[in-house]
C-alpha positions in Angstrom: -10.6 -18.6 41.3 -10.9 -19.7 44.8 -11.8 -16.2 46.1 -14.5 -15.6 43.7 -15.8 -19.1 44.4 -16.2 -18.1 48.1 -17.8 -15.0 47.2 -20.4 -17.0 45.0 -20.9 -19.5 48.1 -21.5 -16.4 50.5 -24.1 -14.9 48.0 -25.7 -17.9 46.9 -29.6 -18.2 47.7 -29.6 -15.2 50.3 -33.3 -15.5 51.2 -32.9 -19.2 52.5 -32.1 -19.6 56.1 -31.2 -23.2 55.6 -28.3 -22.0 53.2 -27.0 -19.6 55.5 -26.5 -22.5 58.2 -24.7 -24.5 55.4 -22.5 -21.6 54.4 -21.3 -21.0 58.3 -19.5 -24.4 57.8 -18.9 -25.0 54.0 -17.2 -21.4 53.4 -14.6 -21.8 56.0 -14.1 -25.4 54.9 -13.8 -24.5 51.3 -11.3 -21.8 52.2 -9.0 -24.2 54.2 -9.2 -27.0 52.0 -9.2 -25.3 48.6 -6.3 -23.2 50.0 -4.4 -26.4 51.1 -5.0 -28.0 47.8 -3.8 -25.0 45.8 -0.7 -24.5 48.0 0.4 -28.1 47.8 -0.1 -27.7 44.1 1.9 -24.4 44.1 4.8 -26.0 46.1 5.1 -28.9 43.5 5.1 -26.6 40.5 7.9 -24.4 42.1 9.7 -27.6 43.1 9.6 -29.1 39.8 9.5 -26.1 37.4 11.1 -23.3 39.5 14.7 -22.2 39.3 17.2 -24.2 41.4 17.9 -22.7 45.0 14.3 -21.6 45.2 12.5 -22.7 48.5 9.2 -24.2 47.2 7.5 -23.7 50.5 8.1 -20.1 50.6 5.4 -19.3 48.1 4.7 -15.9 49.4 8.1 -14.8 48.3 8.4 -17.2 45.2 5.1 -16.5 43.2 5.5 -12.4 43.4 9.1 -13.0 42.3 8.2 -15.5 39.5 5.5 -12.8 38.4 7.9 -10.1 38.3 10.7 -11.9 36.7 8.3 -13.3 33.6 6.5 -10.2 33.3 3.1 -11.8 34.2 1.4 -8.8 35.8 -1.0 -8.0 32.8 -1.9 -11.5 32.3 -2.5 -12.0 36.1 -4.5 -8.6 36.1 -6.4 -9.7 32.9 -7.4 -13.0 34.5 -8.5 -11.3 37.6 -10.5 -8.8 35.4 -12.1 -11.7 33.4 -13.2 -13.5 36.4 -14.5 -10.5 38.2 -16.6 -9.5 35.2 -18.0 -13.0 34.7 -18.8 -13.1 38.3 -20.6 -9.6 38.1 -22.5 -10.4 34.8 -23.2 -14.1 35.0 -23.8 -14.4 38.8 -25.0 -11.3 40.1 -26.6 -9.3 37.2 -28.2 -12.5 35.5 -29.4 -13.9 38.9 -27.3 -17.0 38.8 -26.8 -16.5 42.6 -30.6 -17.3 43.1 -30.2 -20.8 41.7 -26.8 -21.8 42.8 -26.3 -24.9 44.9 -23.5 -24.9 47.6 -22.4 -28.4 46.7 -22.0 -27.6 43.1 -20.1 -24.2 43.9 -18.0 -26.4 46.4 -16.7 -28.8 43.7 -16.4 -26.4 40.9 -12.9 -25.1 41.3 -11.4 -28.5 41.8 -12.2 -29.7 38.3 -10.5 -26.6 36.9 -7.4 -27.0 38.9 -7.3 -30.7 37.9 -7.5 -29.9 34.4 -4.5 -27.4 34.8 -2.6 -30.0 36.7 -3.2 -32.7 34.2 -1.8 -30.3 31.5 1.1 -29.3 33.7 1.8 -32.9 34.2 1.7 -34.0 30.5 4.0 -30.9 29.6 6.3 -32.0 32.3 6.4 -35.7 31.0 6.8 -34.7 27.4 9.8 -32.5 28.3 11.3 -35.3 30.5 10.8 -37.8 27.8 12.5 -35.7 25.0 15.1 -34.8 27.2 15.9 -38.2 28.3 15.4 -39.5 24.8 17.7 -36.9 23.2 20.4 -37.6 26.0 20.4 -41.3 25.3 21.6 -40.7 21.8 24.1 -38.0 22.5 27.1 -38.6 20.7 30.4 -38.8 23.2 32.8 -35.8 22.8 
């Protein structure tokens, strides 16, 4: 999601020299800020929901291992292909890049990540509440 968004920012309104000046600052800022944001999100997901004994800060090892262990290769490939097709069809072919605003592009991925995070949080809360509720009524052996 972030890689395609950085490409969108790079290609937005290519004929406007003022936009190129803004891109020199905003694209590196977006990469660092969104990268840090998603890194912390990934660390929290691995720490809360990952297997025990896994180092949550070692995402370069943990994430590929989780993709292999859970057979997520085709799902990940489908996600990248879908975003790639949308990038080509909507952004490039239909000329959306000529109307795109850097400010809008800068904020778009955060809303998606926050919705995903809220869903993950609700799932975790639901699981925790059910397991806590079930354990409070467990009969002694």
